[in-house]
PADOLO-218643 format. One record per residue (C-alpha): residue number from 1; x, y, z. Coordinates in nm, 2 decimals, always signed. Last residue first. Example, Ala and Ser with C-alpha at 12.3 -4.5 7.8 and 13.67 -1.06 7.14 Angstrom:
BEGIN
+------+--------+--------+--------+
! resi !     xx !     yy !     zz !
+------+--------+--------+--------+
!    2 !  +1.37 !  -0.11 !  +0.71 !
!    1 !  +1.23 !  -0.45 !  +0.78 !
+------+--------+--------+--------+
//
This chain:
BEGIN
+------+--------+--------+--------+
! resi !     xx !     yy !     zz !
+------+--------+--------+--------+
!   78 ! +16.98 !  -0.68 ! +13.49 !
!   77 ! +16.97 !  -0.62 ! +13.12 !
!   76 ! +16.79 !  -0.94 ! +13.02 !
!   75 ! +16.52 !  -0.91 ! +13.28 !
!   74 ! +16.46 !  -0.54 ! +13.19 !
!   73 ! +16.46 !  -0.63 ! +12.82 !
!   72 ! +16.19 !  -0.90 ! +12.86 !
!   71 ! +15.98 !  -0.68 ! +13.09 !
!   70 ! +15.98 !  -0.39 ! +12.84 !
!   69 ! +15.91 !  -0.62 ! +12.55 !
!   68 ! +15.61 !  -0.79 ! +12.69 !
!   67 ! +15.34 !  -0.58 ! +12.52 !
!   66 ! +15.55 !  -0.59 ! +12.20 !
!   65 ! +15.52 !  -0.97 ! +12.20 !
!   64 ! +15.86 !  -1.13 ! +12.17 !
!   63 ! +16.01 !  -1.33 ! +11.88 !
!   62 ! +16.35 !  -1.46 ! +11.97 !
!   61 ! +16.69 !  -1.44 ! +11.79 !
!   60 ! +17.01 !  -1.60 ! +11.91 !
!   59 ! +17.33 !  -1.44 ! +11.80 !
!   58 ! +17.47 !  -1.56 ! +12.14 !
!   57 ! +17.66 !  -1.25 ! +12.23 !
!   56 ! +17.47 !  -0.99 ! +12.03 !
!   55 ! +17.12 !  -1.12 ! +12.13 !
!   54 ! +16.86 !  -1.05 ! +11.87 !
!   53 ! +16.51 !  -0.95 ! +11.96 !
!   52 ! +16.25 !  -1.00 ! +11.69 !
!   51 ! +15.92 !  -0.81 ! +11.73 !
!   50 ! +15.57 !  -0.92 ! +11.79 !
!   49 ! +15.23 !  -0.75 ! +11.73 !
!   48 ! +15.15 !  -0.96 ! +11.43 !
!   47 ! +15.34 !  -1.29 ! +11.45 !
!   46 ! +15.03 !  -1.51 ! +11.42 !
!   45 ! +14.95 !  -1.35 ! +11.09 !
!   44 ! +15.24 !  -1.52 ! +10.92 !
!   43 ! +15.31 !  -1.41 ! +10.56 !
!   42 ! +15.39 !  -1.05 ! +10.65 !
!   41 ! +15.18 !  -0.73 ! +10.64 !
!   40 ! +15.06 !  -0.75 ! +11.00 !
!   39 ! +15.28 !  -0.47 ! +11.15 !
!   38 ! +15.51 !  -0.71 ! +11.33 !
!   37 ! +15.51 !  -0.96 ! +11.04 !
!   36 ! +15.64 !  -0.68 ! +10.80 !
!   35 ! +15.94 !  -0.62 ! +11.03 !
!   34 ! +16.03 !  -0.44 ! +11.36 !
!   33 ! +16.36 !  -0.56 ! +11.48 !
!   32 ! +16.49 !  -0.51 ! +11.84 !
!   31 ! +16.87 !  -0.53 ! +11.87 !
!   30 ! +17.02 !  -0.64 ! +12.20 !
!   29 ! +17.37 !  -0.60 ! +12.35 !
!   28 ! +17.48 !  -0.31 ! +12.13 !
!   27 ! +17.85 !  -0.32 ! +12.15 !
!   26 ! +17.97 !  -0.08 ! +11.88 !
!   25 ! +18.09 !  -0.35 ! +11.65 !
!   24 ! +17.78 !  -0.57 ! +11.71 !
!   23 ! +17.56 !  -0.27 ! +11.62 !
!   22 ! +17.73 !  -0.23 ! +11.28 !
!   21 ! +17.71 !  -0.60 ! +11.22 !
!   20 ! +17.34 !  -0.61 ! +11.30 !
!   19 ! +17.28 !  -0.32 ! +11.07 !
!   18 ! +17.47 !  -0.49 ! +10.79 !
!   17 ! +17.25 !  -0.80 ! +10.82 !
!   16 ! +16.93 !  -0.60 ! +10.85 !
!   15 ! +16.98 !  -0.43 ! +10.52 !
!   14 ! +16.69 !  -0.18 ! +10.47 !
!   13 ! +16.89 !  +0.11 ! +10.61 !
!   12 ! +16.62 !  +0.18 ! +10.87 !
!   11 ! +16.82 !  +0.19 ! +11.19 !
!   10 ! +16.65 !  +0.38 ! +11.48 !
!    9 ! +16.88 !  +0.41 ! +11.78 !
!    8 ! +16.76 !  +0.38 ! +12.13 !
!    7 ! +16.98 !  +0.43 ! +12.44 !
!    6 ! +16.95 !  +0.20 ! +12.73 !
!    5 ! +16.75 !  +0.07 ! +13.02 !
!    4 ! +16.65 !  +0.40 ! +13.17 !
!    3 ! +16.28 !  +0.32 ! +13.15 !
!    2 ! +16.20 !  +0.65 ! +12.99 !
!    1 ! +16.42 !  +0.54 ! +12.70 !
+------+--------+--------+--------+
//
């Protein structure tokens, strides 16, 4: 939020599909998902330290390193 890019909402309902639909309805352009792979408890250790970014308009999902997330979102939101 300090970057002034957008508001942040924590969604922890456990059902990512329903959360995506709710955010689509209110116009959230990008959803950032932290999952088991992000924190190193998933099946793929190469994904540790990454998040999934979902684009509302294209429905495309991309894994992004947390360290690169700010620059990624700045580029997308300009």
